RODO-2510 file (C-alpha; in nm, 4 decimals, decimal comma):
residues 620
     n   res          X          Y          Z
     1     x     6,9707   -13,4913    22,4213
     2     x     6,7870   -13,3509    22,1188
     3     x     7,0362   -13,5068    21,8788
     4     x     6,9861   -13,8497    22,0390
     5     x     6,6084   -13,8127    22,0279
     6     x     6,6143   -13,7147    21,6610
     7     x     6,8306   -14,0176    21,5810
     8     x     6,5741   -14,2459    21,7462
     9     x     6,2917   -14,0809    21,5526
    10     x     6,4879   -14,1234    21,2307
    11     x     6,5345   -14,4953    21,2962
    12     x     6,1611   -14,5324    21,3625
    13     x     6,0791   -14,3551    21,0348
    14     x     6,3136   -14,5935    20,8523
    15     x     6,1084   -14,8871    20,9842
    16     x     5,7406   -14,7888    20,9531
    17     x     5,6242   -15,1468    21,0169
    18     x     5,8084   -15,1805    21,3499
    19     x     5,6065   -15,1130    21,6647
    20     x     5,9232   -15,0048    21,8462
    21     x     6,3008   -15,0235    21,8367
    22     x     6,4595   -15,3076    22,0282
    23     x     6,6088   -15,2073    22,3678
    24     x     6,9549   -15,3175    22,2533
    25     x     6,9346   -15,0781    21,9557
    26     x     6,8347   -14,7881    22,1801
    27     x     7,1254   -14,8625    22,4138
    28     x     7,3607   -14,8724    22,1141
    29     x     7,2446   -14,5243    22,0105
    30     x     7,2842   -14,3934    22,3650
    31     x     7,6402   -14,5274    22,3874
    32     x     7,7260   -14,3701    22,0515
    33     x     7,6107   -14,0285    22,1727
    34     x     7,8020   -14,0672    22,5004
    35     x     8,1259   -14,1531    22,3224
    36     x     8,3851   -13,8895    22,3946
    37     x     8,2017   -13,7413    22,6948
    38     x     8,4462   -13,7894    22,9830
    39     x     8,2242   -13,6444    23,2557
    40     x     7,9881   -13,9226    23,3686
    41     x     7,7485   -13,6648    23,5105
    42     x     7,6853   -13,5402    23,1558
    43     x     7,6189   -13,8847    23,0095
    44     x     7,2839   -13,9332    22,8398
    45     x     7,0503   -14,2086    22,9628
    46     x     6,7469   -14,3766    22,8120
    47     x     6,5302   -14,2893    23,1127
    48     x     6,5842   -13,9151    23,0524
    49     x     6,4872   -13,9091    22,6848
    50     x     6,1111   -13,9313    22,7278
    51     x     6,0910   -13,6674    23,0076
    52     x     6,2924   -13,4385    22,7771
    53     x     6,0511   -13,5027    22,4889
    54     x     5,7451   -13,4380    22,7073
    55     x     5,8981   -13,1204    22,8493
    56     x     5,9664   -12,9779    22,5033
    57     x     5,6218   -13,0764    22,3787
    58     x     5,4646   -12,8956    22,6750
    59     x     5,6822   -12,5843    22,7009
    60     x     5,8227   -12,5255    22,3493
    61     x     5,5513   -12,6148    22,0970
    62     x     5,7325   -12,4588    21,8006
    63     x     6,0506   -12,6580    21,8660
    64     x     5,8421   -12,9730    21,9122
    65     x     5,6527   -12,9056    21,5878
    66     x     5,9839   -12,8912    21,3993
    67     x     6,0387   -13,2587    21,4873
    68     x     5,7234   -13,3485    21,2860
    69     x     5,5984   -13,6185    21,5208
    70     x     5,2440   -13,7333    21,4422
    71     x     5,0262   -13,9497    21,6687
    72     x     5,1365   -14,2794    21,5141
    73     x     5,5064   -14,1966    21,5412
    74     x     5,4612   -14,0703    21,8974
    75     x     5,2994   -14,3999    22,0020
    76     x     5,5956   -14,5916    21,8556
    77     x     5,8375   -14,3535    22,0283
    78     x     5,6630   -14,4119    22,3634
    79     x     5,6758   -14,7891    22,3067
    80     x     6,0493   -14,7596    22,2388
    81     x     6,1297   -14,5454    22,5421
    82     x     5,8739   -14,6715    22,7943
    83     x     6,0417   -14,7734    23,1218
    84     x     5,9142   -15,0780    23,3134
    85     x     5,6375   -15,1630    23,0635
    86     x     5,4738   -15,4194    23,2948
    87     x     5,3566   -15,1313    23,5161
    88     x     5,0588   -15,0846    23,2812
    89     x     5,0568   -15,4242    23,1105
    90     x     4,7395   -15,5274    23,2943
    91     x     4,5493   -15,2556    23,1059
    92     x     4,5498   -14,9791    23,3672
    93     x     4,8004   -14,7583    23,5466
    94     x     4,8150   -14,8548    23,9140
    95     x     4,8818   -14,5924    24,1804
    96     x     4,9331   -14,7049    24,5395
    97     x     4,8845   -14,4549    24,8219
    98     x     4,9330   -14,4914    25,1980
    99     x     4,7130   -14,3509    25,4748
   100     x     4,8729   -14,1693    25,7679
   101     x     4,9787   -14,3709    26,0761
   102     x     4,6859   -14,4574    26,3013
   103     x     4,6200   -14,6935    26,5958
   104     x     4,5452   -15,0498    26,4835
   105     x     4,2605   -15,2623    26,6190
   106     x     4,4788   -15,5740    26,6209
   107     x     4,8258   -15,6750    26,7387
   108     x     4,9583   -15,9586    26,5202
   109     x     5,2897   -16,1193    26,6134
   110     x     5,4334   -16,0781    26,2625
   111     x     5,3383   -15,7116    26,2089
   112     x     5,6216   -15,4557    26,2158
   113     x     5,5751   -15,1629    26,4545
   114     x     5,7449   -14,8799    26,2677
   115     x     5,5938   -14,5721    26,4330
   116     x     5,6591   -14,3656    26,1202
   117     x     5,4156   -14,5853    25,9257
   118     x     5,0674   -14,7380    25,9499
   119     x     5,0769   -15,0738    26,1297
   120     x     5,2472   -15,3560    25,9353
   121     x     5,4289   -15,1199    25,6974
   122     x     5,7936   -15,0135    25,7023
   123     x     5,9491   -14,6804    25,6092
   124     x     6,1862   -14,8450    25,3592
   125     x     5,9072   -14,9863    25,1393
   126     x     5,8867   -14,7910    24,8098
   127     x     5,5224   -14,6828    24,8437
   128     x     5,5863   -14,5829    25,2061
   129     x     5,8873   -14,3748    25,1089
   130     x     5,6776   -14,1888    24,8545
   131     x     5,3989   -14,1395    25,1084
   132     x     5,6305   -14,0025    25,3755
   133     x     5,7860   -13,7563    25,1303
   134     x     5,4305   -13,6400    25,0566
   135     x     5,3296   -13,6078    25,4261
   136     x     5,0893   -13,9025    25,3641
   137     x     4,8765   -13,6542    25,1711
   138     x     4,6618   -13,8290    24,9064
   139     x     4,6652   -13,5348    24,6645
   140     x     5,0441   -13,5115    24,6708
   141     x     5,0932   -13,8883    24,6470
   142     x     4,8765   -13,9134    24,3352
   143     x     5,0237   -13,6135    24,1544
   144     x     5,3799   -13,7283    24,2203
   145     x     5,3049   -14,0797    24,0985
   146     x     5,1197   -13,9558    23,7910
   147     x     5,4164   -13,7417    23,6993
   148     x     5,6556   -14,0364    23,7335
   149     x     5,4385   -14,2693    23,5248
   150     x     5,3898   -14,0018    23,2602
   151     x     5,7635   -13,9425    23,2344
   152     x     5,8227   -14,3165    23,1955
   153     x     5,5908   -14,3168    22,8940
   154     x     5,2886   -14,4889    23,0456
   155     x     4,9313   -14,4006    22,9585
   156     x     4,7559   -14,2721    23,2705
   157     x     4,4084   -14,2233    23,1253
   158     x     4,2772   -14,5192    23,3227
   159     x     4,3939   -14,5472    23,6825
   160     x     4,3425   -14,8044    23,9541
   161     x     4,3895   -14,6477    24,2976
   162     x     4,5071   -14,8806    24,5747
   163     x     4,4695   -14,7445    24,9274
   164     x     4,6896   -14,9248    25,1788
   165     x     4,7757   -14,8534    25,5379
   166     x     4,6219   -15,1248    25,7509
   167     x     4,2597   -15,1220    25,8569
   168     x     4,0689   -14,8550    25,6639
   169     x     3,7617   -14,8900    25,8842
   170     x     3,9644   -14,7845    26,1890
   171     x     3,9872   -14,4280    26,0532
   172     x     3,7073   -14,1822    26,1242
   173     x     3,4579   -14,1222    25,8435
   174     x     3,5435   -13,7531    25,7780
   175     x     3,9061   -13,8568    25,7174
   176     x     3,7946   -14,1374    25,4840
   177     x     3,5814   -13,8931    25,2846
   178     x     3,8631   -13,6388    25,2670
   179     x     4,1248   -13,8941    25,1666
   180     x     3,9206   -14,0329    24,8776
   181     x     3,7999   -13,6898    24,7676
   182     x     4,1632   -13,5771    24,7389
   183     x     4,2527   -13,8856    24,5337
   184     x     3,9847   -13,7997    24,2810
   185     x     4,0631   -13,4293    24,2900
   186     x     4,4284   -13,4941    24,2080
   187     x     4,3293   -13,6927    23,8993
   188     x     4,0676   -13,4382    23,7978
   189     x     4,3133   -13,1490    23,8353
   190     x     4,6105   -13,3233    23,6728
   191     x     4,7842   -13,0928    23,4304
   192     x     4,7087   -12,7914    23,6476
   193     x     4,8245   -12,9110    23,9887
   194     x     5,1511   -12,7226    24,0440
   195     x     4,9988   -12,4414    24,2485
   196     x     4,7871   -12,6843    24,4507
   197     x     5,0908   -12,8995    24,5249
   198     x     5,2968   -12,6014    24,6373
   199     x     5,0213   -12,4762    24,8659
   200     x     4,9632   -12,8191    25,0176
   201     x     5,3328   -12,8694    25,0933
   202     x     5,3491   -12,5189    25,2372
   203     x     5,0569   -12,6067    25,4682
   204     x     5,2464   -12,8993    25,6189
   205     x     5,5641   -12,6985    25,6589
   206     x     5,3727   -12,4184    25,8319
   207     x     5,2448   -12,6833    26,0718
   208     x     5,6034   -12,7730    26,1605
   209     x     5,6188   -13,1053    25,9749
   210     x     5,9101   -13,2406    25,7733
   211     x     5,9268   -13,4827    25,4812
   212     x     6,2945   -13,5595    25,5331
   213     x     6,3307   -13,9270    25,6353
   214     x     6,6410   -13,8718    25,8479
   215     x     6,4767   -13,5898    26,0395
   216     x     6,1607   -13,7944    26,0871
   217     x     6,3576   -14,0904    26,2192
   218     x     6,5322   -13,8552    26,4629
   219     x     6,2041   -13,7000    26,5799
   220     x     6,0453   -14,0421    26,6395
   221     x     6,3525   -14,2087    26,7888
   222     x     6,2322   -14,2073    27,1516
   223     x     5,8878   -14,3503    27,0707
   224     x     6,0481   -14,6118    26,8451
   225     x     6,2926   -14,7108    27,1189
   226     x     6,0110   -14,7547    27,3696
   227     x     5,8006   -14,9583    27,1266
   228     x     6,0916   -15,1794    27,0213
   229     x     6,1789   -15,2489    27,3849
   230     x     5,8185   -15,3322    27,4738
   231     x     5,7861   -15,0364    27,7105
   232     x     5,5185   -14,8685    27,4954
   233     x     5,2569   -15,0054    27,2592
   234     x     5,2556   -14,9091    26,8928
   235     x     4,9098   -14,7569    26,9371
   236     x     5,0201   -14,5365    27,2282
   237     x     5,3257   -14,4204    27,0344
   238     x     5,1167   -14,3322    26,7284
   239     x     4,8687   -14,1428    26,9436
   240     x     5,1535   -13,9458    27,0984
   241     x     5,3070   -13,8538    26,7599
   242     x     5,0055   -13,8171    26,5298
   243     x     4,7047   -13,7799    26,7554
   244     x     4,8203   -13,5113    26,9963
   245     x     4,5412   -13,3404    27,1878
   246     x     4,7431   -13,0185    27,1924
   247     x     4,5877   -12,8058    26,9186
   248     x     4,9276   -12,6469    26,8454
   249     x     5,1073   -12,9789    26,7922
   250     x     5,2289   -13,0237    26,4316
   251     x     5,0033   -13,3135    26,3336
   252     x     4,7048   -13,1678    26,5176
   253     x     4,7417   -12,8549    26,3056
   254     x     4,7991   -13,0555    25,9884
   255     x     4,4890   -13,2695    26,0337
   256     x     4,2672   -12,9635    26,0622
   257     x     4,2113   -12,9839    25,6851
   258     x     4,1499   -13,3603    25,6786
   259     x     3,7728   -13,3758    25,6587
   260     x     3,5136   -13,3641    25,3818
   261     x     3,1480   -13,4318    25,3186
   262     x     2,9879   -13,6914    25,0967
   263     x     2,8506   -13,4131    24,8749
   264     x     3,2046   -13,2829    24,8161
   265     x     3,3283   -13,6314    24,7295
   266     x     3,0399   -13,6981    24,4915
   267     x     3,1114   -13,3684    24,3138
   268     x     3,4630   -13,4970    24,2389
   269     x     3,3107   -13,8286    24,1274
   270     x     3,0980   -13,6456    23,8699
   271     x     3,4033   -13,4538    23,7443
   272     x     3,5964   -13,7772    23,7080
   273     x     3,3343   -13,9388    23,4839
   274     x     3,4628   -13,7257    23,1940
   275     x     3,8124   -13,6404    23,3205
   276     x     4,1257   -13,7106    23,1195
   277     x     4,2462   -13,9413    23,3982
   278     x     3,9601   -14,1618    23,5166
   279     x     3,9406   -14,3983    23,8098
   280     x     3,8617   -14,7457    23,6764
   281     x     3,9171   -14,9138    24,0126
   282     x     3,9425   -14,8117    24,3775
   283     x     4,0882   -15,0711    24,6158
   284     x     4,0679   -15,0333    24,9929
   285     x     4,2327   -15,2497    25,2600
   286     x     4,0563   -15,3582    25,5779
   287     x     4,0160   -15,6533    25,8160
   288     x     3,7525   -15,9308    25,7985
   289     x     3,6209   -15,8491    26,1456
   290     x     3,5554   -15,4867    26,0410
   291     x     3,3386   -15,5832    25,7433
   292     x     2,9681   -15,5159    25,7987
   293     x     2,6800   -15,4156    25,5700
   294     x     2,7237   -15,0591    25,6955
   295     x     3,0997   -15,0470    25,6264
   296     x     3,0530   -15,1996    25,2805
   297     x     2,7800   -14,9491    25,1968
   298     x     3,0175   -14,6661    25,2847
   299     x     3,2959   -14,8237    25,0788
   300     x     3,0632   -14,8414    24,7818
   301     x     2,9607   -14,4783    24,8206
   302     x     3,3294   -14,3843    24,8266
   303     x     3,3596   -14,5457    24,4832
   304     x     3,5383   -14,8608    24,6004
   305     x     3,5263   -15,1623    24,3660
   306     x     3,7696   -15,4063    24,5315
   307     x     3,8322   -15,4941    24,8961
   308     x     4,1638   -15,6220    25,0248
   309     x     4,1471   -15,8131    25,3511
   310     x     4,4028   -15,9977    25,5585
   311     x     4,2830   -16,3563    25,5949
   312     x     4,6315   -16,5079    25,6459
   313     x     4,5014   -16,8598    25,7232
   314     x     4,1837   -17,0703    25,7288
   315     x     4,2942   -17,2497    26,0478
   316     x     4,1833   -17,1066    26,3787
   317     x     4,4846   -17,2382    26,5701
   318     x     4,7160   -17,0461    26,3366
   319     x     4,5113   -16,7261    26,3658
   320     x     4,5171   -16,7571    26,7452
   321     x     4,8925   -16,8190    26,7488
   322     x     4,9372   -16,5007    26,5447
   323     x     4,7163   -16,2888    26,7703
   324     x     4,4839   -16,2054    26,4815
   325     x     4,1784   -16,1338    26,7002
   326     x     3,9717   -16,2796    26,4161
   327     x     3,7950   -16,6129    26,3940
   328     x     3,7343   -16,8230    26,0836
   329     x     3,3597   -16,7610    26,1095
   330     x     3,4187   -16,3858    26,0742
   331     x     3,6369   -16,4496    25,7674
   332     x     3,3686   -16,6645    25,6053
   333     x     3,0962   -16,4082    25,6750
   334     x     3,3166   -16,1205    25,5512
   335     x     3,3878   -16,2982    25,2241
   336     x     3,0201   -16,3782    25,1671
   337     x     2,9068   -16,0235    25,2466
   338     x     3,1748   -15,8656    25,0300
   339     x     3,0796   -16,0901    24,7385
   340     x     2,7054   -16,0194    24,7738
   341     x     2,7788   -15,6459    24,7742
   342     x     2,9492   -15,7006    24,4384
   343     x     3,3070   -15,6208    24,5373
   344     x     3,6044   -15,8030    24,3960
   345     x     3,7806   -15,9865    24,6789
   346     x     4,1579   -15,9623    24,7228
   347     x     4,2695   -16,1775    25,0168
   348     x     4,6083   -16,1907    25,1883
   349     x     4,7477   -16,5345    25,2784
   350     x     5,0772   -16,6042    25,4546
   351     x     5,2943   -16,9116    25,4554
   352     x     5,5309   -17,0071    25,7381
   353     x     5,3166   -16,8602    26,0175
   354     x     5,3656   -16,9753    26,3799
   355     x     5,2521   -17,3378    26,4445
   356     x     5,2330   -17,4110    26,0705
   357     x     5,4394   -17,6472    25,8546
   358     x     5,5062   -17,6651    25,4800
   359     x     5,2595   -17,9500    25,4330
   360     x     4,9954   -17,7738    25,6443
   361     x     5,0438   -17,4585    25,4368
   362     x     4,9811   -17,6499    25,1164
   363     x     4,6625   -17,7959    25,2604
   364     x     4,5560   -17,4543    25,3906
   365     x     4,5918   -17,2983    25,0445
   366     x     4,3975   -17,5807    24,8818
   367     x     4,1206   -17,5244    25,1339
   368     x     4,1101   -17,1549    25,0508
   369     x     4,0808   -17,2114    24,6749
   370     x     3,8483   -17,5159    24,6882
   371     x     3,6166   -17,4697    24,9892
   372     x     3,2974   -17,2790    24,8859
   373     x     3,3223   -17,0736    25,2066
   374     x     3,6318   -16,8918    25,0747
   375     x     3,7297   -16,8656    24,7029
   376     x     3,8705   -16,5131    24,6726
   377     x     3,9225   -16,3558    24,3304
   378     x     4,2807   -16,2471    24,3982
   379     x     4,5389   -16,3573    24,6516
   380     x     4,8471   -16,1904    24,7914
   381     x     5,0513   -16,4941    24,8887
   382     x     5,3745   -16,4237    25,0692
   383     x     5,5966   -16,5829    25,3339
   384     x     5,6192   -16,4663    25,6909
   385     x     5,9566   -16,3022    25,7553
   386     x     6,1192   -16,2013    26,0794
   387     x     6,1265   -15,8219    26,0895
   388     x     6,2675   -15,6062    26,3678
   389     x     6,0163   -15,4690    26,6173
   390     x     5,7720   -15,7621    26,5935
   391     x     5,6606   -16,0013    26,8647
   392     x     5,7712   -16,2829    26,6357
   393     x     6,1293   -16,2037    26,7376
   394     x     6,0639   -16,3492    27,0838
   395     x     5,9115   -16,6654    26,9357
   396     x     6,2169   -16,7090    26,7148
   397     x     6,4562   -16,6629    27,0055
   398     x     6,2571   -16,9184    27,2078
   399     x     6,2733   -17,1684    26,9231
   400     x     5,8952   -17,1594    26,8766
   401     x     5,9186   -17,0373    26,5166
   402     x     6,1741   -17,0817    26,2385
   403     x     6,1794   -16,9588    25,8788
   404     x     6,1396   -17,2157    25,6045
   405     x     6,4459   -17,2956    25,4004
   406     x     6,4351   -17,1669    25,0436
   407     x     6,3714   -17,5215    24,9230
   408     x     6,0745   -17,5610    25,1588
   409     x     5,9332   -17,2223    25,0620
   410     x     5,9627   -17,2812    24,6881
   411     x     5,8004   -17,6209    24,7298
   412     x     5,5014   -17,4599    24,9060
   413     x     5,4641   -17,1806    24,6497
   414     x     5,4933   -17,4128    24,3503
   415     x     5,2273   -17,6374    24,5038
   416     x     5,0020   -17,3367    24,5673
   417     x     5,0470   -17,2065    24,2135
   418     x     4,9580   -17,5443    24,0670
   419     x     4,6450   -17,5617    24,2890
   420     x     4,5183   -17,2161    24,1818
   421     x     4,1932   -17,2366    23,9800
   422     x     4,1471   -17,0475    23,6503
   423     x     3,9326   -16,7747    23,8101
   424     x     4,1904   -16,6761    24,0732
   425     x     4,4924   -16,4475    24,0389
   426     x     4,7972   -16,4654    24,2645
   427     x     4,8885   -16,0985    24,2505
   428     x     5,2020   -16,1096    24,4664
   429     x     5,4409   -16,3577    24,6228
   430     x     5,6589   -16,1230    24,8241
   431     x     5,6251   -15,7990    25,0201
   432     x     5,8299   -15,4924    24,9262
   433     x     6,0294   -15,5236    25,2482
   434     x     6,3980   -15,4469    25,2004
   435     x     6,6460   -15,7248    25,2789
   436     x     6,8017   -15,4979    25,5424
   437     x     6,4778   -15,4965    25,7432
   438     x     6,4464   -15,8769    25,7434
   439     x     6,6379   -16,0473    26,0237
   440     x     6,5771   -16,4033    25,9032
   441     x     6,3554   -16,5536    25,6369
   442     x     6,3137   -16,5003    25,2664
   443     x     6,5092   -16,2068    25,1266
   444     x     6,4610   -16,2959    24,7603
   445     x     6,2765   -16,0117    24,5860
   446     x     6,2335   -16,2254    24,2721
   447     x     6,0490   -16,5055    24,4472
   448     x     5,7820   -16,5342    24,1783
   449     x     6,0457   -16,5672    23,9067
   450     x     6,2096   -16,8488    24,1037
   451     x     5,8739   -17,0236    24,1351
   452     x     5,7950   -16,9848    23,7657
   453     x     6,1424   -17,1057    23,6707
   454     x     6,0938   -17,4198    23,8776
   455     x     5,7523   -17,4799    23,7216
   456     x     5,9002   -17,4341    23,3742
   457     x     6,1906   -17,6689    23,4453
   458     x     5,9511   -17,9368    23,5702
   459     x     5,7400   -17,9139    23,2537
   460     x     5,4274   -17,8179    23,4485
   461     x     5,3765   -17,4734    23,2914
   462     x     5,0931   -17,5867    23,0560
   463     x     4,8975   -17,7001    23,3625
   464     x     4,9139   -17,3641    23,5456
   465     x     4,5726   -17,1929    23,5574
   466     x     4,6570   -16,8883    23,7740
   467     x     4,5343   -16,5747    23,5931
   468     x     4,8587   -16,3794    23,6372
   469     x     5,0583   -16,6654    23,4882
   470     x     4,8298   -16,6617    23,1804
   471     x     4,7900   -16,2865    23,1213
   472     x     4,8523   -16,1801    22,7629
   473     x     5,0133   -15,8547    22,8813
   474     x     5,2125   -15,7013    22,5947
   475     x     5,1596   -15,9790    22,3447
   476     x     4,9834   -15,9354    22,0126
   477     x     4,6252   -16,0612    21,9913
   478     x     4,4660   -16,2300    21,6911
   479     x     4,0961   -16,1825    21,7654
   480     x     3,9955   -16,4511    21,5165
   481     x     4,1683   -16,7183    21,7245
   482     x     4,0097   -16,6317    22,0600
   483     x     3,7640   -16,8618    22,2351
   484     x     3,5079   -16,7632    22,4972
   485     x     3,5528   -17,0079    22,7846
   486     x     3,3053   -17,0276    23,0739
   487     x     3,4017   -17,1637    23,4149
   488     x     3,1215   -17,2355    23,6636
   489     x     3,1708   -17,2784    24,0380
   490     x     2,9665   -17,2292    24,3554
   491     x     3,0251   -17,0438    24,6798
   492     x     2,8053   -17,0773    24,9867
   493     x     2,5917   -16,7802    24,8779
   494     x     2,6313   -16,7515    24,4993
   495     x     2,6702   -16,9386    24,1756
   496     x     2,9689   -16,7885    23,9980
   497     x     3,0421   -16,7704    23,6266
   498     x     3,3931   -16,6754    23,5161
   499     x     3,3902   -16,5803    23,1484
   500     x     3,7275   -16,5537    22,9768
   501     x     3,8559   -16,4848    22,6270
   502     x     4,1555   -16,7144    22,5768
   503     x     4,4089   -16,7796    22,3023
   504     x     4,4677   -17,1301    22,1620
   505     x     4,7619   -17,1524    22,4052
   506     x     4,5368   -17,0746    22,7030
   507     x     4,6550   -16,7167    22,7576
   508     x     4,3849   -16,4907    22,8981
   509     x     4,2972   -16,1730    22,7063
   510     x     3,9842   -16,0561    22,8908
   511     x     3,7500   -16,1825    23,1595
   512     x     3,4274   -16,1119    23,3468
   513     x     3,3082   -16,2217    23,6913
   514     x     2,9331   -16,2840    23,7187
   515     x     2,7672   -16,3610    24,0530
   516     x     2,4231   -16,5231    24,0641
   517     x     2,3099   -16,4961    24,4280
   518     x     2,1457   -16,8040    24,5754
   519     x     1,8544   -16,6136    24,7231
   520     x     1,6921   -16,9275    24,8646
   521     x     2,0070   -16,9962    25,0676
   522     x     2,0486   -16,6326    25,1751
   523     x     1,6886   -16,6198    25,3017
   524     x     1,7191   -16,9465    25,4972
   525     x     1,7655   -16,9673    25,8723
   526     x     2,0988   -17,1441    25,8185
   527     x     2,2538   -16,8346    25,6588
   528     x     2,4295   -16,5911    25,8943
   529     x     2,3628   -16,2949    25,6628
   530     x     2,0576   -16,0761    25,7049
   531     x     1,9076   -16,0482    25,3559
   532     x     1,7351   -15,7232    25,4545
   533     x     2,0769   -15,5625    25,5130
   534     x     2,1852   -15,6221    25,1530
   535     x     2,1529   -15,3461    24,8893
   536     x     2,0133   -15,5978    24,6401
   537     x     1,7027   -15,8161    24,6432
   538     x     1,5785   -16,1479    24,4987
   539     x     1,5974   -16,1445    24,1203
   540     x     1,9218   -15,9432    24,1161
   541     x     2,2454   -16,0719    23,9600
   542     x     2,5818   -15,8921    23,9724
   543     x     2,8772   -15,8319    23,7417
   544     x     3,1670   -15,7909    23,9827
   545     x     3,4480   -15,7286    23,7359
   546     x     3,5225   -15,6799    23,3676
   547     x     3,8880   -15,6671    23,2678
   548     x     4,0585   -15,6479    22,9285
   549     x     4,4334   -15,6966    22,9156
   550     x     4,7003   -15,5274    22,7084
   551     x     4,9180   -15,2235    22,7674
   552     x     4,7022   -14,9433    22,9012
   553     x     4,5445   -14,7751    22,6014
   554     x     4,4585   -14,4076    22,5795
   555     x     4,0860   -14,3475    22,6088
   556     x     3,9224   -14,3487    22,2697
   557     x     4,2207   -14,4931    22,0839
   558     x     4,2852   -14,8462    21,9590
   559     x     4,6526   -14,8379    22,0480
   560     x     4,6996   -15,1542    22,2494
   561     x     4,6950   -15,5251    22,1888
   562     x     4,3508   -15,6142    22,3191
   563     x     4,1715   -15,3060    22,4447
   564     x     3,8963   -15,1266    22,2539
   565     x     3,8258   -15,4335    22,0397
   566     x     3,4767   -15,5020    22,1753
   567     x     3,5861   -15,7910    22,3960
   568     x     3,4451   -15,6342    22,7123
   569     x     3,1137   -15,5544    22,5469
   570     x     3,0747   -15,9106    22,4235
   571     x     3,1514   -16,0440    22,7718
   572     x     2,8771   -15,8221    22,9175
   573     x     2,6315   -15,9373    22,6517
   574     x     2,7033   -16,3013    22,7387
   575     x     2,6627   -16,2271    23,1119
   576     x     2,3232   -16,0703    23,0444
   577     x     2,2175   -16,3810    22,8547
   578     x     2,3351   -16,6160    23,1300
   579     x     2,1529   -16,4166    23,3984
   580     x     1,8365   -16,3996    23,1887
   581     x     1,8401   -16,7726    23,1171
   582     x     1,8859   -16,8401    23,4899
   583     x     1,5672   -16,6456    23,5684
   584     x     1,7153   -16,3250    23,7081
   585     x     1,5269   -16,0010    23,6446
   586     x     1,7964   -15,7369    23,6915
   587     x     2,1715   -15,7277    23,6322
   588     x     2,3817   -15,4886    23,8390
   589     x     2,7413   -15,3919    23,7694
   590     x     2,9710   -15,2571    24,0405
   591     x     3,1133   -14,9957    23,8073
   592     x     3,3906   -14,7619    23,9034
   593     x     3,3396   -14,3887    23,8683
   594     x     3,5464   -14,3671    23,5510
   595     x     3,3567   -14,6484    23,3750
   596     x     3,0020   -14,5241    23,4358
   597     x     2,9770   -14,3721    23,0884
   598     x     3,0919   -14,7008    22,9329
   599     x     2,8168   -14,8989    23,1043
   600     x     2,5546   -14,6395    23,0168
   601     x     2,6422   -14,7006    22,6524
   602     x     2,5830   -15,0715    22,7143
   603     x     2,2303   -15,0040    22,8417
   604     x     2,2897   -14,9787    23,2173
   605     x     2,1228   -14,7033    23,4223
   606     x     2,2470   -14,5376    23,7412
   607     x     2,0627   -14,6864    24,0403
   608     x     2,2370   -14,5717    24,3557
   609     x     2,5268   -14,7977    24,4532
   610     x     2,5320   -14,9739    24,1158
   611     x     2,4385   -14,9431    23,7510
   612     x     2,1546   -15,1723    23,6433
   613     x     2,0076   -15,3329    23,3338
   614     x     1,6530   -15,4719    23,3433
   615     x     1,6712   -15,8231    23,2019
   616     x     1,2988   -15,8581    23,1421
   617     x     1,3430   -15,6182    22,8506
   618     x     1,6156   -15,8433    22,7103
   619     x     1,3905   -16,1472    22,7302
   620     x     1,1045   -15,9722    22,5540
***
């Protein structure tokens, strides 16, 4: 392995102007070093080179020093060996964690009922597999994922944490505090977590729990059989397995540690402000009917910056047919409240739901991205699939629901992509459900690529405005060619300004979301929101997001295409000017814990849930 690594370093030294070696050249070197090795188990592989390099750098400093690798060469080596570069192409390293199984406050016809997982998730999904191996423990999930990303060559200085598992607000508050505290603690401790990981795993084993998927499936087989046959509800099965009243039951013993106080969480927040691995975003998933001023206040105190919510459809008849237990009015109010609290809004929409049609789905999506009552910032758009253990199976057998053909589905998704405005990002077009778990329906994991290929073939690509389609990602950026574009649009409770740095080709390099609350509307009798319940007051404007693209850069270094070039600062300056000119007195920013220091340098002060700049000073 060392000989192969030294050959790669030599090639990089021969080409000082190259950012990295081409993948084909690396593969050629690997094959050359494998020539003559008959035992396949001893073959070298690209994915093992970087972990080997990092191990030597950490454990054998003298040997590493003999390779004479300076910072510049190391960055080019990482660029050459980095696996799955898109993982951090949005500018941050994303880590998804799953909460432990818990009773769900709804019972949708399309939701899987895998008793080993939180409602709507399946044990074969990648994030769920990682969570189960870690006993659903947040500390273990984060440390394991950090280690994997680090070994693949990704910068993990800036991390977005995504907490999935159904309805967050259904969990008790002490568990919420503990779960988030452990997320932050894992990042704060990273580099010295081995002992903590061993002790945590030992705790679960002492409680009688296993992380072996086959053993877990065997242990839960009776509850799963009863749920799948309709003889037991998912909630009752989960209570039996994970919520046992017997204090000596395995999960009852395990959950004895799952509680924390707000003071303990805030202590980890303060540590993270200057940690080597900082949280630049915390995303939490919940339901529209569980969103209240009180729940949003708690989310903000946890450090949350983005809320995911399952909307699924804007049509009441579809929601009723799905058993959503949510009405459109609750969705509208949840979106307005979440926006006024400053959160970024990530909504889930589904095509091919019961009672819907392809044409109705197209109209539904257009409503969601054009009607001022909705207008989410991000959308997870994916088709409904028939999965074992769902009530949708009965509807399919009765002929009351059928999956769209691939042609119908692609037609819907292409139409939706073309209708997406420039301030909205379609983050996903397919769930990570394995083809083996899907009985009928879409099994194409590369659905987005099929959609983009069809758009490209039709010549419509220049007309696509979806943020994800336009992201600069790993491309080089010529700052002199960038233009600051401003897109204005209104919701029922705010005037929105989407500021974006774009290339001459329309690619997006950085953006900012500015909300200017319509305080006259909020205070009117026609508004369903109680202005007194909001954490802000008349005269307050809100920056809800600032994002700069490019491969995740290490903190304090200018080692990526767009980051650390002052683009974010200039966006904030323009937002301050817009808010000032519009007559607002204060500008809040819903900063994440790891970006507080950045906003302090830009003149924002800590003011409870937000950081704030007084605009009157700007005007004077």
